[in-house]
A tleap script that builds the chain and sets N, CA, C and O, in Angstrom:
source leaprc.protein.ff14SB
mol = sequence {
  NMET TYR ASN ASN ASN ASN ASN GLN VAL VAL
  PRO GLY ALA LYS ASN ALA LEU ASP LYS MET
  LYS TYR GLU VAL ALA SER GLU VAL GLY VAL
  ASN LEU LYS GLN GLY TYR ASN GLY ASP ILE
  SER ALA ARG ASP ALA GLY ARG ILE GLY GLY
  ASN ILE THR LYS LYS LEU ILE GLN MET ALA
  GLU GLN GLN LEU ALA GLY CLYS
}
set mol.1.N position { -51.434 126.263 -60.836 }
set mol.1.CA position { -52.733 125.953 -60.279 }
set mol.1.C position { -53.103 124.524 -60.660 }
set mol.1.O position { -52.864 124.105 -61.792 }
set mol.2.N position { -53.672 123.790 -59.748 }
set mol.2.CA position { -54.059 122.394 -59.949 }
set mol.2.C position { -55.397 122.314 -60.663 }
set mol.2.O position { -56.359 122.966 -60.256 }
set mol.3.N position { -55.466 121.522 -61.721 }
set mol.3.CA position { -56.700 121.342 -62.484 }
set mol.3.C position { -57.177 119.910 -62.298 }
set mol.3.O position { -56.516 118.981 -62.761 }
set mol.4.N position { -58.295 119.712 -61.641 }
set mol.4.CA position { -58.843 118.387 -61.384 }
set mol.4.C position { -59.801 118.007 -62.505 }
set mol.4.O position { -60.835 118.649 -62.687 }
set mol.5.N position { -59.461 116.974 -63.249 }
set mol.5.CA position { -60.303 116.496 -64.345 }
set mol.5.C position { -61.125 115.285 -63.952 }
set mol.5.O position { -61.647 114.593 -64.826 }
set mol.6.N position { -61.256 115.009 -62.669 }
set mol.6.CA position { -61.980 113.840 -62.205 }
set mol.6.C position { -63.440 114.143 -61.913 }
set mol.6.O position { -64.033 113.543 -61.017 }
set mol.7.N position { -64.017 115.064 -62.659 }
set mol.7.CA position { -65.416 115.407 -62.455 }
set mol.7.C position { -66.301 114.294 -62.984 }
set mol.7.O position { -66.021 113.706 -64.029 }
set mol.8.N position { -67.367 114.011 -62.256 }
set mol.8.CA position { -68.292 112.974 -62.676 }
set mol.8.C position { -69.199 113.499 -63.773 }
set mol.8.O position { -69.788 114.572 -63.645 }
set mol.9.N position { -69.307 112.740 -64.844 }
set mol.9.CA position { -70.210 113.093 -65.928 }
set mol.9.C position { -71.606 112.588 -65.584 }
set mol.9.O position { -72.601 113.273 -65.821 }
set mol.10.N position { -71.670 111.377 -65.020 }
set mol.10.CA position { -72.934 110.783 -64.591 }
set mol.10.C position { -72.850 110.601 -63.071 }
set mol.10.O position { -72.211 109.661 -62.599 }
set mol.11.N position { -73.487 111.489 -62.303 }
set mol.11.CA position { -73.331 111.457 -60.849 }
set mol.11.C position { -73.674 110.122 -60.198 }
set mol.11.O position { -73.037 109.758 -59.210 }
set mol.12.N position { -74.633 109.392 -60.698 }
set mol.12.CA position { -75.025 108.129 -60.079 }
set mol.12.C position { -74.097 106.976 -60.370 }
set mol.12.O position { -74.293 105.887 -59.831 }
set mol.13.N position { -73.087 107.175 -61.208 }
set mol.13.CA position { -72.209 106.087 -61.620 }
set mol.13.C position { -71.123 105.771 -60.595 }
set mol.13.O position { -70.503 104.710 -60.677 }
set mol.14.N position { -70.879 106.643 -59.651 }
set mol.14.CA position { -69.779 106.431 -58.694 }
set mol.14.C position { -69.927 105.121 -57.938 }
set mol.14.O position { -68.960 104.370 -57.808 }
set mol.15.N position { -71.115 104.838 -57.439 }
set mol.15.CA position { -71.319 103.602 -56.683 }
set mol.15.C position { -71.109 102.374 -57.553 }
set mol.15.O position { -70.506 101.397 -57.108 }
set mol.16.N position { -71.600 102.409 -58.790 }
set mol.16.CA position { -71.424 101.278 -59.700 }
set mol.16.C position { -69.942 101.076 -60.025 }
set mol.16.O position { -69.477 99.938 -60.102 }
set mol.17.N position { -69.200 102.165 -60.213 }
set mol.17.CA position { -67.768 102.050 -60.505 }
set mol.17.C position { -66.996 101.525 -59.295 }
set mol.17.O position { -66.061 100.739 -59.449 }
set mol.18.N position { -67.383 101.955 -58.098 }
set mol.18.CA position { -66.737 101.423 -56.891 }
set mol.18.C position { -66.983 99.922 -56.766 }
set mol.18.O position { -66.074 99.159 -56.441 }
set mol.19.N position { -68.208 99.515 -57.024 }
set mol.19.CA position { -68.546 98.086 -56.958 }
set mol.19.C position { -67.723 97.312 -57.979 }
set mol.19.O position { -67.188 96.245 -57.676 }
set mol.20.N position { -67.623 97.858 -59.196 }
set mol.20.CA position { -66.839 97.210 -60.241 }
set mol.20.C position { -65.374 97.106 -59.832 }
set mol.20.O position { -64.725 96.097 -60.107 }
set mol.21.N position { -64.853 98.132 -59.185 }
set mol.21.CA position { -63.451 98.136 -58.748 }
set mol.21.C position { -63.169 96.953 -57.825 }
set mol.21.O position { -62.162 96.264 -57.989 }
set mol.22.N position { -64.051 96.715 -56.860 }
set mol.22.CA position { -63.839 95.618 -55.922 }
set mol.22.C position { -64.049 94.259 -56.589 }
set mol.22.O position { -63.361 93.296 -56.252 }
set mol.23.N position { -64.990 94.169 -57.529 }
set mol.23.CA position { -65.201 92.921 -58.270 }
set mol.23.C position { -63.975 92.581 -59.104 }
set mol.23.O position { -63.511 91.440 -59.097 }
set mol.24.N position { -63.449 93.568 -59.821 }
set mol.24.CA position { -62.274 93.339 -60.667 }
set mol.24.C position { -61.067 92.998 -59.805 }
set mol.24.O position { -60.294 92.107 -60.156 }
set mol.25.N position { -60.892 93.679 -58.700 }
set mol.25.CA position { -59.766 93.389 -57.806 }
set mol.25.C position { -59.831 91.940 -57.336 }
set mol.25.O position { -58.812 91.252 -57.288 }
set mol.26.N position { -61.014 91.487 -56.996 }
set mol.26.CA position { -61.191 90.106 -56.571 }
set mol.26.C position { -60.861 89.142 -57.710 }
set mol.26.O position { -60.218 88.115 -57.491 }
set mol.27.N position { -61.301 89.474 -58.922 }
set mol.27.CA position { -61.045 88.618 -60.086 }
set mol.27.C position { -59.556 88.473 -60.381 }
set mol.27.O position { -59.107 87.391 -60.757 }
set mol.28.N position { -58.788 89.542 -60.217 }
set mol.28.CA position { -57.354 89.489 -60.520 }
set mol.28.C position { -56.513 89.122 -59.299 }
set mol.28.O position { -55.286 89.076 -59.386 }
set mol.29.N position { -57.154 88.864 -58.176 }
set mol.29.CA position { -56.446 88.397 -56.987 }
set mol.29.C position { -55.791 89.470 -56.150 }
set mol.29.O position { -54.815 89.200 -55.450 }
set mol.30.N position { -56.310 90.682 -56.210 }
set mol.30.CA position { -55.768 91.786 -55.405 }
set mol.30.C position { -56.729 92.040 -54.256 }
set mol.30.O position { -57.934 92.186 -54.463 }
set mol.31.N position { -56.191 92.091 -53.048 }
set mol.31.CA position { -57.016 92.285 -51.861 }
set mol.31.C position { -57.174 93.779 -51.583 }
set mol.31.O position { -56.289 94.407 -51.000 }
set mol.32.N position { -58.307 94.342 -52.005 }
set mol.32.CA position { -58.609 95.743 -51.704 }
set mol.32.C position { -59.467 95.810 -50.455 }
set mol.32.O position { -60.312 94.948 -50.212 }
set mol.33.N position { -59.240 96.834 -49.680 }
set mol.33.CA position { -60.084 97.052 -48.501 }
set mol.33.C position { -60.769 98.403 -48.637 }
set mol.33.O position { -60.341 99.242 -49.429 }
set mol.34.N position { -61.810 98.612 -47.881 }
set mol.34.CA position { -62.497 99.903 -47.896 }
set mol.34.C position { -61.537 100.969 -47.402 }
set mol.34.O position { -60.786 100.749 -46.451 }
set mol.35.N position { -61.564 102.112 -48.046 }
set mol.35.CA position { -60.714 103.225 -47.619 }
set mol.35.C position { -59.369 103.215 -48.302 }
set mol.35.O position { -59.283 102.973 -49.506 }
set mol.36.N position { -58.328 103.473 -47.556 }
set mol.36.CA position { -56.972 103.664 -48.079 }
set mol.36.C position { -56.379 102.353 -48.582 }
set mol.36.O position { -56.387 101.350 -47.869 }
set mol.37.N position { -55.867 102.362 -49.804 }
set mol.37.CA position { -55.209 101.191 -50.377 }
set mol.37.C position { -53.845 101.556 -50.957 }
set mol.37.O position { -53.413 100.973 -51.951 }
set mol.38.N position { -53.181 102.503 -50.345 }
set mol.38.CA position { -51.888 102.959 -50.824 }
set mol.38.C position { -50.782 101.940 -50.670 }
set mol.38.O position { -49.667 102.158 -51.143 }
set mol.39.N position { -51.073 100.834 -50.017 }
set mol.39.CA position { -50.055 99.815 -49.804 }
set mol.39.C position { -50.007 98.780 -50.937 }
set mol.39.O position { -49.146 97.900 -50.918 }
set mol.40.N position { -50.905 98.866 -51.915 }
set mol.40.CA position { -50.839 97.923 -53.032 }
set mol.40.C position { -49.824 98.440 -54.045 }
set mol.40.O position { -49.547 99.636 -54.126 }
set mol.41.N position { -49.280 97.505 -54.812 }
set mol.41.CA position { -48.249 97.905 -55.784 }
set mol.41.C position { -48.871 98.625 -56.973 }
set mol.41.O position { -50.062 98.490 -57.252 }
set mol.42.N position { -48.040 99.387 -57.664 }
set mol.42.CA position { -48.501 100.087 -58.868 }
set mol.42.C position { -48.935 99.078 -59.921 }
set mol.42.O position { -49.879 99.325 -60.670 }
set mol.43.N position { -48.257 97.956 -59.980 }
set mol.43.CA position { -48.617 96.908 -60.938 }
set mol.43.C position { -50.033 96.400 -60.670 }
set mol.43.O position { -50.824 96.252 -61.601 }
set mol.44.N position { -50.357 96.131 -59.396 }
set mol.44.CA position { -51.694 95.645 -59.048 }
set mol.44.C position { -52.755 96.713 -59.322 }
set mol.44.O position { -53.834 96.405 -59.829 }
set mol.45.N position { -52.450 97.955 -58.989 }
set mol.45.CA position { -53.393 99.044 -59.254 }
set mol.45.C position { -53.636 99.168 -60.757 }
set mol.45.O position { -54.765 99.402 -61.188 }
set mol.46.N position { -52.590 99.013 -61.545 }
set mol.46.CA position { -52.712 99.068 -62.993 }
set mol.46.C position { -53.526 97.922 -63.552 }
set mol.46.O position { -54.292 98.100 -64.499 }
set mol.47.N position { -53.363 96.738 -62.964 }
set mol.47.CA position { -54.159 95.593 -63.406 }
set mol.47.C position { -55.634 95.837 -63.149 }
set mol.47.O position { -56.480 95.511 -63.982 }
set mol.48.N position { -55.938 96.409 -61.999 }
set mol.48.CA position { -57.340 96.701 -61.668 }
set mol.48.C position { -57.886 97.743 -62.638 }
set mol.48.O position { -58.950 97.541 -63.224 }
set mol.49.N position { -57.179 98.845 -62.816 }
set mol.49.CA position { -57.631 99.908 -63.709 }
set mol.49.C position { -57.749 99.447 -65.147 }
set mol.49.O position { -58.705 99.804 -65.836 }
set mol.50.N position { -56.791 98.659 -65.611 }
set mol.50.CA position { -56.827 98.148 -66.974 }
set mol.50.C position { -58.015 97.244 -67.226 }
set mol.50.O position { -58.658 97.325 -68.272 }
set mol.51.N position { -58.305 96.381 -66.261 }
set mol.51.CA position { -59.440 95.469 -66.410 }
set mol.51.C position { -60.774 96.205 -66.314 }
set mol.51.O position { -61.737 95.833 -66.985 }
set mol.52.N position { -60.834 97.238 -65.492 }
set mol.52.CA position { -62.057 98.057 -65.435 }
set mol.52.C position { -62.274 98.716 -66.789 }
set mol.52.O position { -63.393 98.741 -67.301 }
set mol.53.N position { -61.203 99.250 -67.371 }
set mol.53.CA position { -61.305 99.899 -68.674 }
set mol.53.C position { -61.790 98.917 -69.732 }
set mol.53.O position { -62.654 99.256 -70.542 }
set mol.54.N position { -61.237 97.691 -69.734 }
set mol.54.CA position { -61.676 96.670 -70.685 }
set mol.54.C position { -63.168 96.397 -70.548 }
set mol.54.O position { -63.889 96.329 -71.543 }
set mol.55.N position { -63.626 96.242 -69.300 }
set mol.55.CA position { -65.041 95.952 -69.063 }
set mol.55.C position { -65.931 97.109 -69.515 }
set mol.55.O position { -66.985 96.885 -70.110 }
set mol.56.N position { -65.515 98.336 -69.236 }
set mol.56.CA position { -66.311 99.491 -69.642 }
set mol.56.C position { -66.381 99.605 -71.166 }
set mol.56.O position { -67.424 99.959 -71.715 }
set mol.57.N position { -65.278 99.307 -71.844 }
set mol.57.CA position { -65.285 99.340 -73.313 }
set mol.57.C position { -66.199 98.247 -73.857 }
set mol.57.O position { -66.954 98.487 -74.800 }
set mol.58.N position { -66.140 97.051 -73.274 }
set mol.58.CA position { -67.026 95.965 -73.706 }
set mol.58.C position { -68.493 96.357 -73.525 }
set mol.58.O position { -69.324 96.105 -74.398 }
set mol.59.N position { -68.800 96.970 -72.390 }
set mol.59.CA position { -70.181 97.394 -72.127 }
set mol.59.C position { -70.622 98.435 -73.157 }
set mol.59.O position { -71.739 98.361 -73.669 }
set mol.60.N position { -69.767 99.391 -73.461 }
set mol.60.CA position { -70.105 100.435 -74.430 }
set mol.60.C position { -70.291 99.849 -75.824 }
set mol.60.O position { -71.212 100.232 -76.546 }
set mol.61.N position { -69.412 98.916 -76.202 }
set mol.61.CA position { -69.533 98.289 -77.520 }
set mol.61.C position { -70.837 97.500 -77.631 }
set mol.61.O position { -71.490 97.524 -78.674 }
set mol.62.N position { -71.213 96.806 -76.563 }
set mol.62.CA position { -72.476 96.059 -76.574 }
set mol.62.C position { -73.658 96.993 -76.693 }
set mol.62.O position { -74.615 96.696 -77.408 }
set mol.63.N position { -73.605 98.118 -76.002 }
set mol.63.CA position { -74.694 99.095 -76.106 }
set mol.63.C position { -74.780 99.673 -77.507 }
set mol.63.O position { -75.871 99.834 -78.053 }
set mol.64.N position { -73.638 99.982 -78.083 }
set mol.64.CA position { -73.630 100.532 -79.435 }
set mol.64.C position { -74.122 99.526 -80.468 }
set mol.64.O position { -74.729 99.892 -81.474 }
set mol.65.N position { -73.848 98.245 -80.198 }
set mol.65.CA position { -74.287 97.193 -81.120 }
set mol.65.C position { -75.748 96.826 -80.891 }
set mol.65.O position { -76.322 96.047 -81.652 }
set mol.66.N position { -76.350 97.386 -79.844 }
set mol.66.CA position { -77.769 97.140 -79.561 }
set mol.66.C position { -78.040 95.849 -78.838 }
set mol.66.O position { -79.147 95.317 -78.921 }
set mol.67.N position { -77.055 95.326 -78.126 }
set mol.67.CA position { -77.222 94.060 -77.398 }
set mol.67.C position { -77.574 94.306 -75.963 }
set mol.67.O position { -77.752 93.357 -75.200 }
savepdb mol mol.pdb
quit
């Protein structure tokens, strides 16, 4: 049986994360389009995901530090 762990913890965050995805893709030079992006390489997808993770960790650390 398939177990989907992609449940949203904060329902309103989806739009902000989508916006961040396109911003990060632009920053790293990957051309994402709305909808299907299965034609990008795994390396480019990883660069986008890795940079999103870095930004989210930075944001969390700043919040924890009270900035």
